[in-house]
N, C-alpha and C positions, 0 to 999 in steps of 0.2 A: 504494500500500500504506500502510504506516505513515507518520505525519507525520515529516518531516525538519526538524530544528531547526537553523537556520543563524544564527550570530552574526556581525554585521557591524560593524566599527569603522573609522572613517576620520577624517581631519582635519576641522576646522571648515569648513563649507560656505560660506566667505567668498570663493569664487572660482567663476566660472561653470562651469568644467569639473568641479570637485569637487561642486558642486550637482547637475549632470547625472548624475554617477556615483550619487549617493544616490537621486535620483528614479527613475533607470532600474532600480536594484536593487529598490526598493519595487514598481515597476510589474511587474517580472518575477516577483517573489515572489507578487504578487496573482493572477497568471495560473495558479498551481498550487494546487489544493485541499489538497495534502498537503505544503505547505511553510510552515513557521513562521519568518519572518525577524525576528530580534530586532536592532534597530539601536541601538547605543550612541550617546550624544550625541557629536557631532563635537567634536574637541578638538585644539589644537596643543600640548598639554602631554603630553610623552612619558610621564611618570610616571602621569598619569591614564589614558592609553591602555593602559599595562601593566596597570593594575588592572582595566580593562575586559576585557582578554583573560583575566586570571585569574578574573574573575567568570564569564565564559562557560564556562571549564573546570569551575568549581565547579557550574555549573548543568547540566552534562552535555550541552551542545549536541553535535550530530552533526558539525559542521564550523564553521570560523571563516574568514571572508573579511576580510583585514586590509590596508588601505591605510595604512601607517604614516606618522605625521608625520615620523619619521626612522627609516629602515630599520635602521641600526646599533643605535639605542637600543632598538628593539623585538625584536631578534634573540633574546635570551635568553628572553624571554617566549614567543615563538613556538616556540622549541625545547622549552620546558617543556610547551607545549600538545601538540606532536607526540608527546613522550614519554609524555604522559597518554593517548594514543590518539585525539586530536582532530586530524583533518587540517586544515592551514592553507593557505589560498590567498593568496599574496602578490601584491598589485596595485600596480603603478606604481613604488613606491619600494622598491628591492631590499634584502633582508636581507643581512647580511654573512657568512652561512653557508648552504650549500645544505641543511643539516639542518633548517632552520627552516620549510621549506614543502614540501608535496606538489607544488604547482604554482605557478609564477611567471608572471605576466602583465605584460609590459612593452611600452612603446612602443619603437620603434627610435630611441633618442635620439641615438646616434652618426650614424645615417642622416639625422636631422633637421638636424644640423649640416652634414653633407655637402651636403644639398640647398640649404641657405641659402648656403653658400660657393660652390657651383657657379652658383647664380643670380647672385650678385654678380660672379663672374668673367665671366659672359655680359654683364652690364650694363657692366662697366668694363674689358672686354678691351683690352689694349694700354696701359692707363694704369698704368704701373709705380709712379708716385708717388701713386696714389690713396690717400686716407685712409679707412680702414675702421674702424668702431667696433662694439663688441659690448655689448649690455645683457643680462647673464645673469640667471638666476633666483637661487635660493638656492644659494650656492656650495658649501655643505657636502654637498649631495646628489649622489650618484654620477650621477644623471640629468643634472644641470647640467654636471658635469665631462665626461660623454660628449658632450653637445651641443657644448661648447666644443672638444673634441678633434676632432670631425668637421669643425667649421667651419674650424679652423686648418689641418687637413690638406687640405681642399678648396681653400682660398685659396692654399696653397703650390703647388698644381698650376698656377696661372696667375701665379705670381710675386708674389702679394700676401700681406699678413699683417695681423694685428689691431694697429692703431696705438694704439687707446685702448679700455679695457674697464672697465666698472663692473658691479656685481651688485646686484640689488634683491631682492624677496621675493615675487614673483608677485602683487603687489597694485597697484591703481591709484595709490595714494599713494606707494608705494615706487618705482614706475616713474617717476613725475613728479619725485620728489626727486633720484634719481641721474642722470636725464637732464639736469636743470637744471645739475648739477655738470659733467657730461660736456660739455655745450655751452659752458659758461663756460670750460672748460679747453682747448677745441679750436675755434678760430674758423672753421675750414673742415673740413667732413666730406663725403665723397663717398657713403658708404653706411653704414647702420646695420642691424645684425641684432639684433632684440629677441626673446628666447626665449619670450615668453608673451603670450596674447591680452588677458587682463584688464590685465596690466602695461602692455601696449601702449597702452591708453587714456590712461594717465598719460604715457607716452612722447610720444604725439602732442600732448597738452596742453602739455607742456613746450616742444616744438618750436614750437608756435603762439605760446606766451607769449613765447618768445625772438625771435620774428619771423624765424626761420631758414627759408629757402626753397631752399637749395642742394641 
């Protein structure tokens, strides 16, 4: 029928997964003759993303898909859009109020942590003195907090815990920097769980650079 106008705003596509989200959205929109997808420039600036949401509302779009750079920071803007009659779909980084979105699409972040912890328990079963390290993503995000909680809970089931933990920023450079610090502070590590694939490239680079093979 009539053309449906959808506004999409997400973080800067400086990460493989975020880039895939953007390209998949564009490809999906192109498959429909009656969909007009308007993509705002990706940004890691919450204030700029708020202005993008406000612009979409002013343009009278039919819906907004929002992957916020910070869910809490974008909550009020999303609520304002909802109150203006524009449905908001919240992707990945959760708002701090259920009033801010019609639909919320999340990964099972707690479950990711549980799976990682269970795997390490399988690999290190019986080694109660095993040293386990964790390289988290952006610590201020609820998704990172959920992953860490699941990881800790799963390790506790087999008598292990997180002995050393650092947080990066989901980037290659960030992963390499914090891992170098982690390795320097811990001369022997039995297992590391890293939260993110792009970040993991930097983690592996730091391990190689340090000559660590344990």
